[in-house]
C-alpha positions as CSV (number, residue, x, y, z in Angstrom):
1,M,-10.2,-7.2,4.7
2,I,-10.8,-4.0,2.8
3,V,-7.8,-2.4,1.1
4,W,-7.7,1.2,-0.3
5,R,-5.1,3.0,-2.3
6,D,-4.4,6.6,-3.2
7,S,-4.8,7.8,-6.8
8,V,-1.6,8.4,-8.8
9,A,-3.0,11.0,-11.3
10,A,-6.0,13.1,-12.0
11,G,-7.4,10.5,-14.5
12,D,-7.0,7.8,-11.8
13,D,-9.4,9.8,-9.5
14,V,-12.3,8.9,-11.8
15,F,-12.2,5.4,-10.3
16,A,-11.7,6.3,-6.7
17,P,-11.9,5.0,-4.1
18,H,-9.6,2.3,-5.2
19,E,-10.9,-0.6,-3.1
20,I,-10.3,-4.3,-3.1
21,K,-11.4,-7.0,-0.7
22,I,-9.1,-9.9,0.2
23,K,-9.5,-12.8,2.5
24,I,-6.9,-13.2,5.2
25,D,-6.4,-16.3,7.2
26,N,-6.1,-16.5,11.0
27,N,-2.5,-15.9,12.1
28,E,-1.6,-14.8,8.5
29,S,1.6,-12.6,8.5
30,I,1.7,-9.2,7.0
31,E,4.3,-10.5,4.6
32,T,1.9,-13.0,3.3
33,T,-0.9,-10.5,3.1
34,L,1.2,-8.1,1.1
35,K,2.3,-10.9,-1.3
36,K,-1.4,-11.6,-1.9
37,I,-2.2,-8.0,-2.6
38,L,0.8,-7.4,-4.9
39,A,0.0,-10.6,-6.8
40,T,-3.3,-9.1,-7.9
41,H,-1.4,-6.1,-9.6
42,Y,-3.6,-3.8,-7.6
43,L,-1.0,-1.0,-7.6
44,P,-0.7,0.9,-10.8
45,S,2.7,1.5,-12.4
46,I,3.7,5.0,-13.3
47,Q,5.8,6.4,-16.1
48,G,9.4,6.6,-14.9
49,G,9.0,3.4,-12.9
50,K,9.3,4.8,-9.4
51,A,5.9,4.6,-7.8
52,T,6.3,4.3,-4.0
53,W,3.6,3.4,-1.5
54,I,3.5,3.6,2.3
55,V,1.4,0.8,3.6
56,V,-0.6,1.8,6.6
57,G,-2.8,-0.1,9.0
58,K,-2.9,1.1,12.6
59,K,0.5,2.5,11.8
60,P,2.9,2.4,8.8
61,V,3.8,-1.3,8.3
62,A,5.8,-1.3,5.0
63,V,7.1,0.6,2.0
64,V,6.4,-0.8,-1.4
65,A,8.1,0.6,-4.5
66,Q,7.6,-0.2,-8.2
67,Q,11.3,-0.5,-8.7
68,W,11.8,-3.0,-5.8
69,S,11.4,-6.7,-6.0
70,K,9.8,-7.0,-2.5
71,P,8.4,-4.7,0.3
72,H,10.6,-3.1,2.9
73,F,8.9,-3.8,6.3
74,L,8.7,-1.3,9.1
75,V,7.4,-4.0,11.4
76,E,8.4,-7.6,11.7
77,A,7.4,-9.3,8.4
78,A,6.1,-12.3,10.5
79,A,3.7,-10.0,12.5
80,R,0.1,-11.1,12.3
81,T,-1.9,-9.0,9.9
82,E,-5.0,-8.9,12.2
83,N,-2.9,-7.2,14.9
84,L,-1.7,-4.5,12.5
85,I,-5.0,-3.4,10.9
86,D,-7.8,-1.3,12.2
87,F,-11.2,-3.0,11.7
88,T,-13.1,0.2,12.9
89,K,-12.4,2.2,9.7
90,D,-14.0,2.0,6.3
91,H,-10.8,0.4,5.1
92,H,-8.4,-1.7,7.0
93,L,-5.1,-1.3,5.1
94,E,-4.2,1.7,2.9
95,F,-1.5,2.2,0.3
96,M,-0.6,5.9,0.5
97,Y,1.1,7.1,-2.7
98,W,4.4,8.9,-2.0
99,C,4.9,11.8,-4.3
100,P,7.4,11.7,-7.2
101,D,10.9,13.1,-6.8
102,W,10.2,16.3,-8.8
103,L,7.5,17.3,-6.3
104,T,9.7,16.4,-3.3
105,N,12.5,18.6,-4.8
106,L,10.0,21.4,-5.4
107,I,8.8,21.4,-1.8
108,I,12.4,21.3,-0.5
109,A,13.6,24.2,-2.8
């Protein structure tokens, strides 16, 4: 399975696309898949400690935050990974970076 993530800063763009490949087992749960990915330290930390990622396959499946000890699932954690990802795209699972609070506040203001 191919996993991509967004860049978190301009300097991070130099290494884009941020791609890793992981092996998933038949019937593996999305919870197990995310544990595997997070164990690789694939996601960068940001200053301030509040990097937030929306994990998207065919649809959003989870939210991962630097300040949380585990993901918040938007689907059943036991759901099979292979049913949640799109094998027709260049990447099968994407971690979309959620903008920092200051940007959200700027947009709302």
